[in-house]
C-alpha positions, -999 to +999 in steps of 0.1 A: +545+010+287+557-007+259+540-030+236+559-055+243+556-055+279+519-057+275+526-089+252+545-104+280+518-100+305+491-109+279+477-138+303+472-112+334+454-094+307+432-117+298+424-126+330+415-090+338+395-087+310+375-120+321+366-101+349+357-067+330+335-091+307+317-106+337+314-072+351+296-060+318+274-094+317+263-084+356+250-050+345+229-061+310+218-097+317+187-093+338+181-111+372+160-144+354+192-150+336+221-148+358+228-185+356+239-176+319+269-160+339+283-192+348+289-207+312+302-177+304+326-176+331+336-213+322+339-204+286+362-176+291+387-193+316+388-224+289+401-199+263+423-184+291+437-215+298+438-223+257+460-194+255+487-202+282+490-230+268+495-226+232+511-195+231+538-194+261+559-164+264+596-158+279+613-126+291+611-095+313+592-068+315+588-033+334+629-033+343+628-068+353+598-065+378+582-091+356+595-119+341+582-151+326+594-186+311+585-223+305+587-230+344+563-200+351+537-203+324+534-240+335+527-230+370+501-209+356+486-235+333+483-258+366+465-229+381+439-224+355+430-259+351+424-259+389+400-229+385+383-242+356+374-273+375+364-255+406+339-231+383+324-266+371+322-275+407+308-248+425+279-241+397+253-258+417+261-239+447+265-207+427+229-212+409+214-210+445+229-173+450+211-161+415+182-143+435+207-128+458+224-112+427+258-127+435+266-150+409+292-129+390+307-112+422+321-149+431+337-152+395+349-119+397+367-122+430+382-157+419+395-142+385+409-113+406+428-135+431+442-155+401+457-122+385+473-116+417+490-152+418+500-147+384+520-115+391+531-130+423+544-163+399+560-142+375+575-113+399+610-106+393+618-086+430+601-089+462+580-057+453+563-076+426+561-103+448+541-088+477+519-067+454+507-100+438+504-114+471+483-089+488+463-085+455+452-124+456+448-121+495+420-096+496+396-107+470+398-144+487+388-132+520+357-117+504+351-153+487+354-169+523+330-146+536+306-153+506+278-172+526+274-139+547+242-152+557+261-179+578+281-168+607+306-195+604+312-180+569+318-144+583+339-159+607+359-176+586+362-144+564+374-125+594+400-153+605+413-155+574+421-115+569+436-110+603+455-138+597+469-127+561+474-092+579+495-107+603+514-129+581+519-103+554+536-077+581+560-105+592+569-111+553+573-070+549+595-065+581+616-096+564+620-081+534+626-043+546+655-063+561+666-080+532+665-047+516+682-027+541+715-053+542+715-056+506+706-025+489+681-037+464+651-058+459+655-075+428+662-111+428+696-111+413+709-083+431+700-098+459+716-131+456+746-110+450+746-091+477+734-114+503+756-125+533+757-146+564+751-120+589+723-115+615+702-091+601+697-104+566+696-142+579+667-127+604+649-114+571+651-147+557+636-162+589+606-137+584+603-143+551+599-182+556+574-171+583+555-152+563+550-179+537+547-204+560+512-190+564+502-191+532+512-227+531+499-238+564+531-247+572+532-258+615+528-239+637+515-214+613+489-234+604+459-226+632+439-202+608+435-233+585+407-257+599+384-232+608+384-209+574+384-243+554+352-254+575+337-219+575+338-211+538+315-223+511+331-254+498+339-239+463+363-216+483+377-244+505+389-259+471+406-226+460+423-224+492+436-258+493+449-264+456+453-225+439+462-207+466+485-233+483+499-238+449+508-205+441+525-197+469+545-231+472+557-225+437+573-189+446+582-202+479+606-228+467+614-205+433+631-176+459+646-200+478+663-218+453+673-184+437+676-155+459+689-175+488+706-205+472+741-192+489+728-200+522+707-230+513+725-248+542+704-226+569+674-228+551+674-262+549+677-269+584+650-250+590+627-268+562+640-299+577+621-287+612+592-277+594+587-306+575+587-330+607+560-308+623+541-305+598+539-337+582+530-350+622+509-325+634+487-323+603+484-364+606+480-366+642+453-340+640+431-354+612+430-387+630+401-371+651+383-349+627+347-361+619+337-329+596+351-336+561+361-301+555+383-300+584+392-338+577+410-321+542+423-292+560+445-313+580+451-334+552+460-303+532+488-293+560+504-329+560+506-328+525+525-293+527+550-314+551+556-340+521+559-308+497+588-294+517+610-331+511+608-320+473+620-285+478+650-299+500+659-321+472+671-288+455+682-284+419+660-295+389+648-329+407+634-312+434+614-283+419+606-308+392+589-329+420+574-306+437+556-290+402+544-326+394+532-333+429+514-300+428+494-309+393+487-344+409+475-327+442+452-301+422+433-331+402+431-354+438+421-331+461+394-311+436+380-349+431+375-352+467+362-320+471+340-321+445+325-354+458+317-333+494+305-306+473+278-325+454+268-343+486+266-309+504+247-291+475+218-316+474+217-328+512+236-301+532+258-330+550+289-327+556+301-350+583+319-381+581+294-399+597+269-388+569+289-410+544+281-444+562+263-467+537+269-442+509+280-467+485+247-484+483+229-456+471+255-436+453+280-461+447+296-436+415+306-410+442+320-435+466+345-447+441+353-413+431+360-404+467+377-436+474+400-434+444+408-393+456+419-408+491+439-436+480+457-413+459+462-388+486+475-414+510+501-424+481+487-459+473+501-473+443+491-472+414+471-437+411+492-405+406+495-397+444+518-426+447+543-413+418+541-379+432+551-390+467+577-411+452+594-386+433+592-362+463+607-390+483+635-396+455+642-356+457+652-358+496+670-391+493+691-375+463+703-348+489+710-374+515+678-367+541+675-406+548+664-400+583+641-372+575+625-400+547+621-428+573+602-401+593+580-392+561+574-429+556+563-435+589+536-402+586+525-419+552+516-448+572+498-430+597+481-411+569+469-443+559+444-450+583+426-417+586+423-419+547+407-451+551+381-440+578+359-424+551+361-452+527+352-476+557+323-451+561+311-456+526+317-491+517+315-508+553+293-491+579+257-496+579+232-469+582+194-469+584+190-437+568+216-433+541+222-405+517+196-409+493+202-414+455+207-381+436+221-371+404+244-342+399+244-313+377+260-316+341+288-290+356+300-314+385+296-341+366+322-328+340+346-317+369+346-348+383+354-366+352+382-343+343+397-344+379+394-387+376+411-381+344+439-363+356+447-386+385+448-414+358+470-400+332+494-378+353+503-410+372+507-430+339+521-407+314+559-399+323+565-376+302+546-350+321+570-357+351+603-356+323+589-321+309+584-307+342+622-320+346+632-303+317+617-270+323+631-270+357+668-264+348+657-228+336+654-214+373 
């Protein structure tokens, strides 16, 4: 291994070093001081995030298996920012685990997952993609089952690992077909050798199916709601933004590069998946009462909208997808932060429990309303611009009837996104959630999320930057 290769993968090495420091801290910090691990993990992740922003790298390593450029670095930065917010959000919950000596374990698993996602994002061939995907999947299954004394958490971990195993098997079989028919696993070589023949197309179908499980596209979504509900809220947040964001990025990248010669075929597949995902996600969200299941089906519906941007193709399509993922990180984490704050203090997670919340906790109510408005795409918050750019990308490629379906689904989503708003501001409750004050970490996490919602919506240079780097793929 050359020094140049090590310098190119320094982001992953920094994350690995962070995990090792936390392991050492677990050994040397006594049980009564385990809470110090939380600010340590936060500080280390901020350093990693800053290093990724200030010192980006470009190049290839390991014979082309690993590649990095401005586009991939931007996606890694988005995931780092999301992880920092989740660490802030999870302080109150993780603090309860101190007596069980599980504080550092949670962050070690989280960072290990992030390492796998970073390798997946920087993959230059299907082997690196698959290894990164597996490295990301196994720790996150342990995170889902982190509340091992709760049966629903253990169930969530089992469902996640079983569904991941099935999707990985399908994906690996598809990759084997692609390798067998093209004679290579490297992206550039596969693109040059790919032909419209039964076996290569079948391999592409299996690839889309395997990634569809990771992104929660219908009909590969059945695990999502149960895993989201059973997992701790911090893990649900991680699944909904970091895990999904990494999968969406590499899915888009591979379609745009490796399978560009057959874009006419996979575009038709994505059109069907987009319609079914938007529609099913919205219809099932209408009847949810648990807030985590509610946001799970919201996440499924949002995945359907993301496919609109992918269908746009070119730099406009990729730029709109990356920008929407950034908006989605801040928006979804703002909503999950409110759910986490209430759950940590009261243990309540049902929508009916939010009745009259504005009278006792007006700030949390306003933040939740802002996040839901952004998810719904109501102007002038960032979610409106995110969906606008996705719609514009699809329109630029002539998918006008699909836009009509998307607008109809966006209209349906207005109803269920306004249900929690009605509960908080209109519905009466003789025994509302009492007034409480969240810890400083939670308040900082919420403030960062809210600032992100406004800044990404009103600073046009952010979207223009993603457009400028999207022509690198």
